[in-house]
Biopython code that builds the backbone (N, CA, C, O; Angstrom):
import numpy as np
from Bio.PDB.StructureBuilder import StructureBuilder

atoms = [
    (1, "UNK", "N", (0.833, -1.193, 0.000)),
    (1, "UNK", "CA", (0.000, 0.000, 0.000)),
    (1, "UNK", "C", (0.872, 1.249, 0.000)),
    (1, "UNK", "O", (1.913, 1.308, 0.655)),
    (2, "UNK", "N", (0.411, 2.255, -0.762)),
    (2, "UNK", "CA", (1.075, 3.547, -0.812)),
    (2, "UNK", "C", (0.157, 4.555, -0.157)),
    (2, "UNK", "O", (-1.050, 4.558, -0.397)),
    (3, "UNK", "N", (0.726, 5.404, 0.665)),
    (3, "UNK", "CA", (-0.095, 6.431, 1.292)),
    (3, "UNK", "C", (-0.173, 7.616, 0.352)),
    (3, "UNK", "O", (0.851, 8.110, -0.121)),
    (4, "UNK", "N", (-1.379, 8.071, 0.082)),
    (4, "UNK", "CA", (-1.635, 9.220, -0.791)),
    (4, "UNK", "C", (-2.376, 10.258, 0.031)),
    (4, "UNK", "O", (-3.251, 9.917, 0.827)),
    (5, "UNK", "N", (-2.041, 11.489, -0.153)),
    (5, "UNK", "CA", (-2.692, 12.573, 0.570)),
    (5, "UNK", "C", (-3.678, 13.270, -0.353)),
    (5, "UNK", "O", (-3.373, 13.527, -1.517)),
    (6, "UNK", "N", (-4.836, 13.570, 0.156)),
    (6, "UNK", "CA", (-5.839, 14.295, -0.619)),
    (6, "UNK", "C", (-6.353, 15.460, 0.209)),
    (6, "UNK", "O", (-6.255, 15.470, 1.436)),
    (7, "UNK", "N", (-6.902, 16.438, -0.493)),
    (7, "UNK", "CA", (-7.397, 17.647, 0.167)),
    (7, "UNK", "C", (-8.912, 17.574, 0.261)),
    (7, "UNK", "O", (-9.586, 17.207, -0.702)),
    (8, "UNK", "N", (-9.434, 17.920, 1.412)),
    (8, "UNK", "CA", (-10.875, 18.090, 1.550)),
    (8, "UNK", "C", (-11.122, 19.417, 2.259)),
    (8, "UNK", "O", (-10.178, 20.159, 2.526)),
    (9, "UNK", "N", (-12.361, 19.718, 2.561)),
    (9, "UNK", "CA", (-12.696, 21.017, 3.136)),
    (9, "UNK", "C", (-12.127, 21.239, 4.532)),
    (9, "UNK", "O", (-12.111, 22.373, 5.009)),
    (10, "UNK", "N", (-11.661, 20.186, 5.198)),
    (10, "UNK", "CA", (-11.076, 20.350, 6.535)),
    (10, "UNK", "C", (-9.559, 20.487, 6.500)),
    (10, "UNK", "O", (-8.941, 20.712, 7.540)),
    (11, "UNK", "N", (-8.958, 20.359, 5.345)),
    (11, "UNK", "CA", (-7.502, 20.444, 5.239)),
    (11, "UNK", "C", (-6.959, 19.163, 4.638)),
    (11, "UNK", "O", (-7.637, 18.498, 3.855)),
    (12, "UNK", "N", (-5.728, 18.818, 5.009)),
    (12, "UNK", "CA", (-5.116, 17.599, 4.482)),
    (12, "UNK", "C", (-5.659, 16.387, 5.235)),
    (12, "UNK", "O", (-5.771, 16.395, 6.461)),
    (13, "UNK", "N", (-5.986, 15.369, 4.490)),
    (13, "UNK", "CA", (-6.496, 14.141, 5.087)),
    (13, "UNK", "C", (-5.710, 12.976, 4.476)),
    (13, "UNK", "O", (-5.660, 12.834, 3.254)),
    (14, "UNK", "N", (-5.107, 12.160, 5.311)),
    (14, "UNK", "CA", (-4.311, 11.047, 4.831)),
    (14, "UNK", "C", (-5.220, 9.875, 4.523)),
    (14, "UNK", "O", (-6.110, 9.543, 5.306)),
    (15, "UNK", "N", (-4.991, 9.246, 3.372)),
    (15, "UNK", "CA", (-5.766, 8.074, 2.991)),
    (15, "UNK", "C", (-4.805, 7.007, 2.482)),
    (15, "UNK", "O", (-3.804, 7.323, 1.840)),
    (16, "UNK", "N", (-5.107, 5.760, 2.765)),
    (16, "UNK", "CA", (-4.324, 4.650, 2.232)),
    (16, "UNK", "C", (-5.030, 4.148, 0.978)),
    (16, "UNK", "O", (-6.207, 3.792, 1.019)),
    (17, "UNK", "N", (-4.309, 4.123, -0.122)),
    (17, "UNK", "CA", (-4.886, 3.697, -1.392)),
    (17, "UNK", "C", (-3.944, 2.720, -2.077)),
    (17, "UNK", "O", (-2.856, 2.429, -1.580)),
    (18, "UNK", "N", (-4.368, 2.237, -3.189)),
    (18, "UNK", "CA", (-3.519, 1.362, -3.984)),
    (18, "UNK", "C", (-2.369, 2.179, -4.571)),
    (18, "UNK", "O", (-2.459, 3.404, -4.657)),
    (19, "UNK", "N", (-1.305, 1.515, -4.970)),
    (19, "UNK", "CA", (-0.150, 2.238, -5.510)),
    (19, "UNK", "C", (-0.529, 3.055, -6.754)),
    (19, "UNK", "O", (-1.208, 2.563, -7.655)),
    (20, "UNK", "N", (-0.081, 4.294, -6.778)),
    (20, "UNK", "CA", (-0.322, 5.185, -7.912)),
    (20, "UNK", "C", (1.032, 5.557, -8.505)),
    (20, "UNK", "O", (1.892, 6.078, -7.795)),
    (21, "UNK", "N", (1.230, 5.298, -9.786)),
    (21, "UNK", "CA", (2.507, 5.682, -10.395)),
    (21, "UNK", "C", (2.704, 7.196, -10.326)),
    (21, "UNK", "O", (1.755, 7.972, -10.440)),
    (22, "UNK", "N", (3.944, 7.585, -10.140)),
    (22, "UNK", "CA", (4.298, 9.000, -9.996)),
    (22, "UNK", "C", (3.788, 9.838, -11.167)),
    (22, "UNK", "O", (3.207, 10.901, -10.949)),
    (23, "UNK", "N", (3.989, 9.391, -12.384)),
    (23, "UNK", "CA", (3.569, 10.159, -13.567)),
    (23, "UNK", "C", (2.060, 10.360, -13.605)),
    (23, "UNK", "O", (1.591, 11.436, -13.976)),
    (24, "UNK", "N", (1.302, 9.349, -13.229)),
    (24, "UNK", "CA", (-0.153, 9.476, -13.200)),
    (24, "UNK", "C", (-0.580, 10.492, -12.145)),
    (24, "UNK", "O", (-1.439, 11.340, -12.390)),
    (25, "UNK", "N", (0.038, 10.391, -10.959)),
    (25, "UNK", "CA", (-0.275, 11.335, -9.889)),
    (25, "UNK", "C", (0.072, 12.760, -10.312)),
    (25, "UNK", "O", (-0.701, 13.690, -10.083)),
    (26, "UNK", "N", (1.230, 12.920, -10.925)),
    (26, "UNK", "CA", (1.669, 14.230, -11.409)),
    (26, "UNK", "C", (0.680, 14.802, -12.434)),
    (26, "UNK", "O", (0.327, 15.979, -12.366)),
    (27, "UNK", "N", (0.241, 13.980, -13.368)),
    (27, "UNK", "CA", (-0.715, 14.421, -14.393)),
    (27, "UNK", "C", (-2.042, 14.827, -13.774)),
    (27, "UNK", "O", (-2.591, 15.876, -14.110)),
    (28, "UNK", "N", (-2.561, 14.000, -12.872)),
    (28, "UNK", "CA", (-3.854, 14.288, -12.246)),
    (28, "UNK", "C", (-3.797, 15.545, -11.383)),
    (28, "UNK", "O", (-4.726, 16.353, -11.397)),
    (29, "UNK", "N", (-2.717, 15.711, -10.639)),
    (29, "UNK", "CA", (-2.578, 16.930, -9.838)),
    (29, "UNK", "C", (-2.449, 18.161, -10.726)),
    (29, "UNK", "O", (-2.995, 19.218, -10.410)),
    (30, "UNK", "N", (-1.729, 18.025, -11.833)),
    (30, "UNK", "CA", (-1.587, 19.143, -12.773)),
    (30, "UNK", "C", (-2.926, 19.585, -13.325)),
    (30, "UNK", "O", (-3.201, 20.781, -13.415)),
    (31, "UNK", "N", (-3.755, 18.630, -13.694)),
    (31, "UNK", "CA", (-5.089, 18.942, -14.219)),
    (31, "UNK", "C", (-5.928, 19.638, -13.151)),
    (31, "UNK", "O", (-6.605, 20.627, -13.434)),
    (32, "UNK", "N", (-5.882, 19.122, -11.928)),
    (32, "UNK", "CA", (-6.637, 19.711, -10.828)),
    (32, "UNK", "C", (-6.181, 21.140, -10.541)),
    (32, "UNK", "O", (-7.008, 22.040, -10.400)),
    (33, "UNK", "N", (-4.878, 21.346, -10.456)),
    (33, "UNK", "CA", (-4.338, 22.678, -10.152)),
    (33, "UNK", "C", (-4.669, 23.661, -11.263)),
    (33, "UNK", "O", (-5.047, 24.800, -10.987)),
    (34, "UNK", "N", (-4.532, 23.240, -12.515)),
    (34, "UNK", "CA", (-4.859, 24.118, -13.637)),
    (34, "UNK", "C", (-6.329, 24.548, -13.591)),
    (34, "UNK", "O", (-6.643, 25.720, -13.798)),
    (35, "UNK", "N", (-7.215, 23.606, -13.323)),
    (35, "UNK", "CA", (-8.645, 23.929, -13.247)),
    (35, "UNK", "C", (-8.927, 24.916, -12.122)),
    (35, "UNK", "O", (-9.727, 25.836, -12.290)),
    (36, "UNK", "N", (-8.280, 24.734, -10.986)),
    (36, "UNK", "CA", (-8.474, 25.654, -9.862)),
    (36, "UNK", "C", (-7.967, 27.054, -10.185)),
    (36, "UNK", "O", (-8.633, 28.040, -9.872)),
    (37, "UNK", "N", (-6.815, 27.149, -10.798)),
    (37, "UNK", "CA", (-6.260, 28.462, -11.162)),
    (37, "UNK", "C", (-7.156, 29.165, -12.170)),
    (37, "UNK", "O", (-7.421, 30.359, -12.035)),
    (38, "UNK", "N", (-7.629, 28.433, -13.183)),
    (38, "UNK", "CA", (-8.531, 29.026, -14.177)),
    (38, "UNK", "C", (-9.823, 29.522, -13.524)),
    (38, "UNK", "O", (-10.338, 30.575, -13.899)),
    (39, "UNK", "N", (-10.343, 28.782, -12.564)),
    (39, "UNK", "CA", (-11.566, 29.197, -11.867)),
    (39, "UNK", "C", (-11.327, 30.470, -11.063)),
    (39, "UNK", "O", (-12.181, 31.356, -11.031)),
    (40, "UNK", "N", (-10.183, 30.563, -10.422)),
    (40, "UNK", "CA", (-9.860, 31.764, -9.637)),
    (40, "UNK", "C", (-9.709, 32.967, -10.551)),
    (40, "UNK", "O", (-10.223, 34.044, -10.252)),
    (41, "UNK", "N", (-9.008, 32.791, -11.660)),
    (41, "UNK", "CA", (-8.817, 33.897, -12.607)),
    (41, "UNK", "C", (-10.157, 34.369, -13.145)),
    (41, "UNK", "O", (-10.403, 35.571, -13.250)),
    (42, "UNK", "N", (-11.016, 33.431, -13.484)),
    (42, "UNK", "CA", (-12.337, 33.794, -14.010)),
    (42, "UNK", "C", (-13.156, 34.527, -12.953)),
    (42, "UNK", "O", (-13.833, 35.511, -13.253)),
    (43, "UNK", "N", (-13.091, 34.047, -11.729)),
    (43, "UNK", "CA", (-13.865, 34.653, -10.648)),
    (43, "UNK", "C", (-13.388, 36.069, -10.341)),
    (43, "UNK", "O", (-14.195, 36.940, -10.016)),
    (44, "UNK", "N", (-12.110, 36.298, -10.441)),
    (44, "UNK", "CA", (-11.572, 37.617, -10.135)),
    (44, "UNK", "C", (-11.572, 38.555, -11.340)),
    (44, "UNK", "O", (-11.228, 39.731, -11.216)),
    (45, "UNK", "N", (-11.954, 38.040, -12.494)),
    (45, "UNK", "CA", (-11.988, 38.833, -13.731)),
    (45, "UNK", "C", (-10.665, 39.560, -13.943)),
    (45, "UNK", "O", (-10.632, 40.771, -14.161)),
    (46, "UNK", "N", (-9.583, 38.803, -13.876)),
    (46, "UNK", "CA", (-8.263, 39.383, -14.014)),
    (46, "UNK", "C", (-7.983, 39.817, -15.456)),
    (46, "UNK", "O", (-7.181, 40.720, -15.695)),
    (47, "UNK", "N", (-8.637, 39.179, -16.392)),
    (47, "UNK", "CA", (-8.359, 39.502, -17.780)),
    (47, "UNK", "C", (-8.676, 40.973, -18.042)),
    (47, "UNK", "O", (-9.801, 41.422, -17.827)),
    (48, "UNK", "N", (-7.698, 41.697, -18.495)),
    (48, "UNK", "CA", (-7.818, 43.134, -18.744)),
    (48, "UNK", "C", (-7.550, 43.392, -20.218)),
    (48, "UNK", "O", (-6.580, 42.877, -20.775)),
    (49, "UNK", "N", (-8.389, 44.171, -20.837)),
    (49, "UNK", "CA", (-8.210, 44.499, -22.247)),
    (49, "UNK", "C", (-7.137, 45.557, -22.383)),
    (49, "UNK", "O", (-7.218, 46.629, -21.784)),
    (50, "UNK", "N", (-6.120, 45.236, -23.186)),
    (50, "UNK", "CA", (-5.031, 46.175, -23.455)),
    (50, "UNK", "C", (-5.286, 46.822, -24.811)),
    (50, "UNK", "O", (-5.678, 46.154, -25.768)),
    (51, "UNK", "N", (-5.058, 48.131, -24.879)),
    (51, "UNK", "CA", (-5.343, 48.896, -26.094)),
    (51, "UNK", "C", (-4.094, 49.569, -26.627)),
    (51, "UNK", "O", (-3.201, 49.944, -25.867)),
    (52, "UNK", "N", (-4.040, 49.718, -27.948)),
    (52, "UNK", "CA", (-3.006, 50.543, -28.558)),
    (52, "UNK", "C", (-3.409, 51.999, -28.336)),
    (52, "UNK", "O", (-4.518, 52.282, -27.881)),
    (53, "UNK", "N", (-2.505, 52.913, -28.659)),
    (53, "UNK", "CA", (-2.824, 54.341, -28.505)),
    (53, "UNK", "C", (-4.027, 54.704, -29.374)),
    (53, "UNK", "O", (-4.903, 55.449, -28.935)),
    (54, "UNK", "N", (-4.077, 54.193, -30.582)),
    (54, "UNK", "CA", (-5.188, 54.496, -31.483)),
    (54, "UNK", "C", (-6.511, 53.981, -30.916)),
    (54, "UNK", "O", (-7.519, 54.687, -30.942)),
    (55, "UNK", "N", (-6.504, 52.755, -30.408)),
    (55, "UNK", "CA", (-7.727, 52.195, -29.827)),
    (55, "UNK", "C", (-8.157, 52.986, -28.600)),
    (55, "UNK", "O", (-9.349, 53.221, -28.404)),
    (56, "UNK", "N", (-7.206, 53.396, -27.776)),
    (56, "UNK", "CA", (-7.529, 54.182, -26.583)),
    (56, "UNK", "C", (-8.141, 55.520, -26.968)),
    (56, "UNK", "O", (-9.108, 55.965, -26.350)),
    (57, "UNK", "N", (-7.583, 56.158, -27.980)),
    (57, "UNK", "CA", (-8.112, 57.455, -28.437)),
    (57, "UNK", "C", (-9.514, 57.312, -29.014)),
    (57, "UNK", "O", (-10.337, 58.217, -28.879)),
    (58, "UNK", "N", (-9.788, 56.191, -29.650)),
    (58, "UNK", "CA", (-11.095, 55.963, -30.274)),
    (58, "UNK", "C", (-12.205, 55.660, -29.267)),
    (58, "UNK", "O", (-13.368, 55.549, -29.653)),
    (59, "UNK", "N", (-11.867, 55.525, -27.995)),
    (59, "UNK", "CA", (-12.889, 55.274, -26.974)),
    (59, "UNK", "C", (-13.774, 56.492, -26.742)),
    (59, "UNK", "O", (-14.856, 56.369, -26.167)),
    (60, "UNK", "N", (-13.336, 57.643, -27.175)),
    (60, "UNK", "CA", (-14.004, 58.897, -26.827)),
    (60, "UNK", "C", (-14.562, 59.611, -28.045)),
    (60, "UNK", "O", (-14.053, 59.484, -29.159)),
    (61, "UNK", "N", (-15.628, 60.368, -27.797)),
    (61, "UNK", "CA", (-16.180, 61.254, -28.810)),
    (61, "UNK", "C", (-16.425, 62.601, -28.160)),
    (61, "UNK", "O", (-17.179, 62.662, -27.189)),
    (62, "UNK", "N", (-15.834, 63.681, -28.637)),
    (62, "UNK", "CA", (-14.904, 63.663, -29.763)),
    (62, "UNK", "C", (-13.645, 62.900, -29.384)),
    (62, "UNK", "O", (-13.246, 62.854, -28.220)),
    (63, "UNK", "N", (-13.033, 62.306, -30.392)),
    (63, "UNK", "CA", (-11.854, 61.478, -30.193)),
    (63, "UNK", "C", (-10.719, 62.302, -29.605)),
    (63, "UNK", "O", (-10.458, 63.422, -30.043)),
    (64, "UNK", "N", (-10.041, 61.732, -28.601)),
    (64, "UNK", "CA", (-8.874, 62.417, -28.062)),
    (64, "UNK", "C", (-7.694, 62.158, -28.995)),
    (64, "UNK", "O", (-7.708, 61.206, -29.774)),
    (65, "UNK", "N", (-6.700, 62.989, -28.913)),
    (65, "UNK", "CA", (-5.525, 62.827, -29.768)),
    (65, "UNK", "C", (-4.479, 61.980, -29.057)),
    (65, "UNK", "O", (-4.502, 61.856, -27.833)),
    (66, "UNK", "N", (-3.563, 61.398, -29.826)),
    (66, "UNK", "CA", (-2.462, 60.671, -29.189)),
    (66, "UNK", "C", (-1.656, 61.572, -28.249)),
    (66, "UNK", "O", (-1.144, 61.104, -27.232)),
    (67, "UNK", "N", (-1.542, 62.859, -28.585)),
    (67, "UNK", "CA", (-0.824, 63.789, -27.712)),
    (67, "UNK", "C", (-1.542, 63.938, -26.362)),
    (67, "UNK", "O", (-0.895, 64.004, -25.317)),
    (68, "UNK", "N", (-2.871, 63.991, -26.390)),
    (68, "UNK", "CA", (-3.633, 64.065, -25.140)),
    (68, "UNK", "C", (-3.356, 62.825, -24.294)),
    (68, "UNK", "O", (-3.157, 62.922, -23.083)),
    (69, "UNK", "N", (-3.346, 61.672, -24.934)),
    (69, "UNK", "CA", (-3.068, 60.433, -24.214)),
    (69, "UNK", "C", (-1.658, 60.462, -23.616)),
    (69, "UNK", "O", (-1.470, 60.060, -22.468)),
    (70, "UNK", "N", (-0.675, 60.928, -24.373)),
    (70, "UNK", "CA", (0.696, 61.036, -23.855)),
    (70, "UNK", "C", (0.760, 62.029, -22.701)),
    (70, "UNK", "O", (1.497, 61.814, -21.739)),
    (71, "UNK", "N", (-0.007, 63.116, -22.788)),
    (71, "UNK", "CA", (-0.048, 64.099, -21.700)),
    (71, "UNK", "C", (-0.609, 63.463, -20.442)),
    (71, "UNK", "O", (-0.082, 63.674, -19.350)),
    (72, "UNK", "N", (-1.680, 62.681, -20.586)),
    (72, "UNK", "CA", (-2.254, 61.984, -19.443)),
    (72, "UNK", "C", (-1.225, 61.061, -18.810)),
    (72, "UNK", "O", (-1.155, 60.953, -17.585)),
    (73, "UNK", "N", (-0.423, 60.392, -19.640)),
    (73, "UNK", "CA", (0.614, 59.496, -19.119)),
    (73, "UNK", "C", (1.669, 60.301, -18.365)),
    (73, "UNK", "O", (2.063, 59.928, -17.260)),
    (74, "UNK", "N", (2.128, 61.411, -18.963)),
    (74, "UNK", "CA", (3.184, 62.213, -18.320)),
    (74, "UNK", "C", (2.705, 62.852, -17.014)),
    (74, "UNK", "O", (3.503, 63.077, -16.105)),
    (75, "UNK", "N", (1.405, 63.145, -16.919)),
    (75, "UNK", "CA", (0.855, 63.733, -15.699)),
    (75, "UNK", "C", (0.421, 62.671, -14.684)),
    (75, "UNK", "O", (-0.010, 62.999, -13.579)),
    (76, "UNK", "N", (0.539, 61.399, -15.069)),
    (76, "UNK", "CA", (0.217, 60.318, -14.139)),
    (76, "UNK", "C", (-1.247, 59.934, -14.092)),
    (76, "UNK", "O", (-1.656, 59.194, -13.198)),
    (77, "UNK", "N", (-2.050, 60.418, -15.032)),
    (77, "UNK", "CA", (-3.477, 60.053, -15.054)),
    (77, "UNK", "C", (-3.685, 58.642, -15.585)),
    (77, "UNK", "O", (-4.616, 57.949, -15.173)),
    (78, "UNK", "N", (-2.817, 58.216, -16.501)),
    (78, "UNK", "CA", (-2.900, 56.894, -17.115)),
    (78, "UNK", "C", (-1.506, 56.285, -17.077)),
    (78, "UNK", "O", (-0.507, 56.987, -17.228)),
    (79, "UNK", "N", (-1.450, 54.985, -16.874)),
    (79, "UNK", "CA", (-0.163, 54.292, -16.915)),
    (79, "UNK", "C", (-0.043, 53.589, -18.262)),
    (79, "UNK", "O", (-0.995, 52.964, -18.731)),
    (80, "UNK", "N", (1.125, 53.694, -18.879)),
    (80, "UNK", "CA", (1.362, 52.979, -20.128)),
    (80, "UNK", "C", (2.209, 51.752, -19.836)),
    (80, "UNK", "O", (2.977, 51.723, -18.874)),
    (81, "UNK", "N", (2.057, 50.747, -20.676)),
    (81, "UNK", "CA", (2.773, 49.494, -20.531)),
    (81, "UNK", "C", (3.463, 49.199, -21.861)),
    (81, "UNK", "O", (2.870, 49.393, -22.923)),
    (82, "UNK", "N", (4.698, 48.738, -21.811)),
    (82, "UNK", "CA", (5.424, 48.398, -23.020)),
    (82, "UNK", "C", (5.539, 46.889, -23.110)),
    (82, "UNK", "O", (6.014, 46.231, -22.185)),
    (83, "UNK", "N", (5.100, 46.355, -24.232)),
    (83, "UNK", "CA", (5.138, 44.922, -24.457)),
    (83, "UNK", "C", (5.600, 44.684, -25.886)),
    (83, "UNK", "O", (4.927, 45.087, -26.834)),
    (84, "UNK", "N", (6.727, 44.040, -26.042)),
    (84, "UNK", "CA", (7.249, 43.766, -27.382)),
    (84, "UNK", "C", (7.526, 45.021, -28.171)),
    (84, "UNK", "O", (7.368, 45.033, -29.392)),
    (85, "UNK", "N", (7.938, 46.080, -27.495)),
    (85, "UNK", "CA", (8.240, 47.342, -28.177)),
    (85, "UNK", "C", (7.020, 48.198, -28.464)),
    (85, "UNK", "O", (7.153, 49.288, -29.021)),
    (86, "UNK", "N", (5.837, 47.732, -28.099)),
    (86, "UNK", "CA", (4.607, 48.504, -28.325)),
    (86, "UNK", "C", (4.128, 49.087, -27.007)),
    (86, "UNK", "O", (4.222, 48.448, -25.959)),
    (87, "UNK", "N", (3.614, 50.307, -27.072)),
    (87, "UNK", "CA", (3.038, 50.939, -25.894)),
    (87, "UNK", "C", (1.554, 50.622, -25.861)),
    (87, "UNK", "O", (0.832, 50.859, -26.830)),
    (88, "UNK", "N", (1.112, 50.083, -24.741)),
    (88, "UNK", "CA", (-0.287, 49.697, -24.574)),
    (88, "UNK", "C", (-0.858, 50.348, -23.327)),
    (88, "UNK", "O", (-0.123, 50.781, -22.439)),
    (89, "UNK", "N", (-2.187, 50.409, -23.278)),
    (89, "UNK", "CA", (-2.895, 51.038, -22.170)),
    (89, "UNK", "C", (-4.019, 50.117, -21.730)),
    (89, "UNK", "O", (-4.659, 49.469, -22.559)),
    (90, "UNK", "N", (-4.261, 50.057, -20.416)),
    (90, "UNK", "CA", (-5.393, 49.287, -19.911)),
    (90, "UNK", "C", (-6.661, 50.097, -20.161)),
    (90, "UNK", "O", (-6.738, 51.279, -19.828)),
    (91, "UNK", "N", (-7.651, 49.437, -20.752)),
    (91, "UNK", "CA", (-8.903, 50.118, -21.074)),
    (91, "UNK", "C", (-9.534, 50.718, -19.822)),
    (91, "UNK", "O", (-10.001, 51.857, -19.852)),
    (92, "UNK", "N", (-9.553, 49.980, -18.744)),
    (92, "UNK", "CA", (-10.190, 50.478, -17.515)),
    (92, "UNK", "C", (-9.491, 51.725, -16.986)),
    (92, "UNK", "O", (-10.149, 52.614, -16.447)),
    (93, "UNK", "N", (-8.160, 51.807, -17.129)),
    (93, "UNK", "CA", (-7.427, 52.974, -16.648)),
    (93, "UNK", "C", (-7.678, 54.203, -17.529)),
    (93, "UNK", "O", (-7.758, 55.323, -17.024)),
    (94, "UNK", "N", (-7.800, 53.993, -18.836)),
    (94, "UNK", "CA", (-8.087, 55.116, -19.733)),
    (94, "UNK", "C", (-9.465, 55.688, -19.420)),
    (94, "UNK", "O", (-9.630, 56.906, -19.344)),
    (95, "UNK", "N", (-10.443, 54.827, -19.240)),
    (95, "UNK", "CA", (-11.805, 55.280, -18.923)),
    (95, "UNK", "C", (-11.841, 55.939, -17.547)),
    (95, "UNK", "O", (-12.502, 56.962, -17.369)),
    (96, "UNK", "N", (-11.142, 55.366, -16.580)),
    (96, "UNK", "CA", (-11.098, 55.961, -15.240)),
    (96, "UNK", "C", (-10.450, 57.341, -15.278)),
    (96, "UNK", "O", (-10.858, 58.236, -14.538)),
    (97, "UNK", "N", (-9.453, 57.521, -16.127)),
    (97, "UNK", "CA", (-8.803, 58.831, -16.254)),
    (97, "UNK", "C", (-9.775, 59.881, -16.747)),
    (97, "UNK", "O", (-9.817, 61.000, -16.235)),
    (98, "UNK", "N", (-10.555, 59.509, -17.746)),
    (98, "UNK", "CA", (-11.536, 60.453, -18.272)),
    (98, "UNK", "C", (-12.581, 60.783, -17.222)),
    (98, "UNK", "O", (-13.048, 61.920, -17.148)),
    (99, "UNK", "N", (-12.947, 59.816, -16.422)),
    (99, "UNK", "CA", (-13.910, 60.044, -15.348)),
    (99, "UNK", "C", (-13.334, 61.030, -14.337)),
    (99, "UNK", "O", (-14.036, 61.923, -13.861)),
    (100, "UNK", "N", (-12.066, 60.864, -14.016)),
    (100, "UNK", "CA", (-11.399, 61.750, -13.072)),
    (100, "UNK", "C", (-11.294, 63.162, -13.638)),
    (100, "UNK", "O", (-11.499, 64.140, -12.920)),
    (101, "UNK", "N", (-10.974, 63.267, -14.925)),
    (101, "UNK", "CA", (-10.806, 64.581, -15.553)),
    (101, "UNK", "C", (-12.150, 65.262, -15.832)),
    (101, "UNK", "O", (-12.214, 66.486, -15.949)),
    (102, "UNK", "N", (-13.212, 64.477, -15.939)),
    (102, "UNK", "CA", (-14.581, 64.981, -16.168)),
    (102, "UNK", "C", (-14.673, 65.920, -17.357)),
    (102, "UNK", "O", (-15.387, 66.922, -17.315)),
    (103, "UNK", "N", (-13.954, 65.594, -18.408)),
    (103, "UNK", "CA", (-13.958, 66.463, -19.572)),
    (103, "UNK", "C", (-14.426, 65.748, -20.829)),
    (103, "UNK", "O", (-14.869, 66.398, -21.777)),
    (104, "UNK", "N", (-14.339, 64.445, -20.856)),
    (104, "UNK", "CA", (-14.625, 63.692, -22.064)),
    (104, "UNK", "C", (-15.811, 62.786, -21.869)),
    (104, "UNK", "O", (-16.175, 62.425, -20.750)),
    (105, "UNK", "N", (-16.405, 62.428, -22.989)),
    (105, "UNK", "CA", (-17.565, 61.557, -22.992)),
    (105, "UNK", "C", (-17.183, 60.298, -23.747)),
    (105, "UNK", "O", (-16.693, 60.373, -24.874)),
    (106, "UNK", "N", (-17.400, 59.155, -23.143)),
    (106, "UNK", "CA", (-17.106, 57.899, -23.812)),
    (106, "UNK", "C", (-18.343, 57.479, -24.582)),
    (106, "UNK", "O", (-19.438, 57.429, -24.023)),
    (107, "UNK", "N", (-18.177, 57.178, -25.861)),
    (107, "UNK", "CA", (-19.318, 56.828, -26.685)),
    (107, "UNK", "C", (-18.872, 56.003, -27.872)),
    (107, "UNK", "O", (-17.678, 55.782, -28.069)),
    (108, "UNK", "N", (-19.824, 55.551, -28.660)),
    (108, "UNK", "CA", (-19.496, 54.804, -29.870)),
    (108, "UNK", "C", (-19.197, 55.788, -30.995)),
    (108, "UNK", "O", (-18.029, 56.092, -31.237)),
    (109, "UNK", "N", (-20.196, 56.288, -31.680)),
    (109, "UNK", "CA", (-20.046, 57.270, -32.749)),
    (109, "UNK", "C", (-21.341, 58.055, -32.828)),
    (109, "UNK", "O", (-22.374, 57.592, -32.343)),
    (110, "UNK", "N", (-21.304, 59.230, -33.426)),
    (110, "UNK", "CA", (-22.552, 59.981, -33.564)),
    (110, "UNK", "C", (-23.582, 59.166, -34.337)),
    (110, "UNK", "O", (-23.251, 58.465, -35.293)),
    (111, "UNK", "N", (-24.805, 59.269, -33.913)),
    (111, "UNK", "CA", (-25.886, 58.575, -34.600)),
    (111, "UNK", "C", (-26.154, 57.176, -34.060)),
    (111, "UNK", "O", (-27.153, 56.555, -34.424)),
    (112, "UNK", "N", (-25.278, 56.673, -33.199)),
    (112, "UNK", "CA", (-25.532, 55.356, -32.610)),
    (112, "UNK", "C", (-26.149, 55.559, -31.241)),
    (112, "UNK", "O", (-25.871, 56.545, -30.558)),
    (113, "UNK", "N", (-26.980, 54.625, -30.854)),
    (113, "UNK", "CA", (-27.641, 54.742, -29.556)),
    (113, "UNK", "C", (-26.645, 54.390, -28.470)),
    (113, "UNK", "O", (-25.941, 53.385, -28.566)),
    (114, "UNK", "N", (-26.587, 55.215, -27.440)),
    (114, "UNK", "CA", (-25.619, 55.013, -26.374)),
    (114, "UNK", "C", (-26.201, 55.535, -25.081)),
    (114, "UNK", "O", (-26.827, 56.595, -25.061)),
    (115, "UNK", "N", (-26.003, 54.811, -24.015)),
    (115, "UNK", "CA", (-26.509, 55.223, -22.710)),
    (115, "UNK", "C", (-25.426, 55.789, -21.827)),
    (115, "UNK", "O", (-25.684, 56.068, -20.657)),
    (116, "UNK", "N", (-24.193, 55.974, -22.350)),
    (116, "UNK", "CA", (-23.105, 56.508, -21.543)),
    (116, "UNK", "C", (-23.384, 57.974, -21.211)),
    (116, "UNK", "O", (-24.040, 58.688, -21.970)),
    (117, "UNK", "N", (-22.886, 58.389, -20.098)),
    (117, "UNK", "CA", (-23.051, 59.770, -19.686)),
    (117, "UNK", "C", (-21.737, 60.506, -19.847)),
    (117, "UNK", "O", (-20.690, 59.891, -20.046)),
    (118, "UNK", "N", (-21.796, 61.807, -19.762)),
    (118, "UNK", "CA", (-20.589, 62.601, -19.850)),
    (118, "UNK", "C", (-19.704, 62.288, -18.656)),
    (118, "UNK", "O", (-20.158, 62.225, -17.514)),
    (119, "UNK", "N", (-18.420, 62.093, -18.960)),
    (119, "UNK", "CA", (-17.475, 61.757, -17.891)),
    (119, "UNK", "C", (-16.786, 63.007, -17.390)),
    (119, "UNK", "O", (-15.952, 62.933, -16.488)),
]
sb = StructureBuilder()
sb.init_structure("model")
sb.init_model(0)
sb.init_chain("A")
sb.init_seg("    ")
for serial, (resi, resn, name, xyz) in enumerate(atoms, 1):
    if name == "N":
        sb.init_residue(resn, " ", resi, " ")
    sb.init_atom(name, np.array(xyz, "f"), 0.0, 1.0, " ", f" {name:<3s}", serial, name[0])
structure = sb.get_structure()
C-alpha cells in the first residue's frame, strides 16, 4: 500500500490507497491545479483588455488625440505598458482617467444609440 494525501474542506487528510505511479499522480494533480487556477482567474476577472494608442483614443467622442493620451501618461493620469516594443494602455485605466478629468464623454459614434453619460 502507498499512502496518498488528498485535500478536503477540513484540510489535508491522509488516505491509504492502492499504488499510484508518480507520472499518473503528477498528471492528475496538474489537471486539478490548472482547473483551480482558471476558476480563480475567471472569478476575479483578471483579464484586462489592453489597447493601442489608437484604440484608446477611439474610446471617446470627440476622439482624443495621441498627444492628449501622452499628456495623461506624463501627468500620471494613465499608466502605459510596453510589451514587445509597443506601448499599450489598460482600457479600464483610460476610462477611469476620463472620469477623473470629467472632460470627455465615452461613446461609440454619432448617430448610434448610447446610454453613456458625460465623464
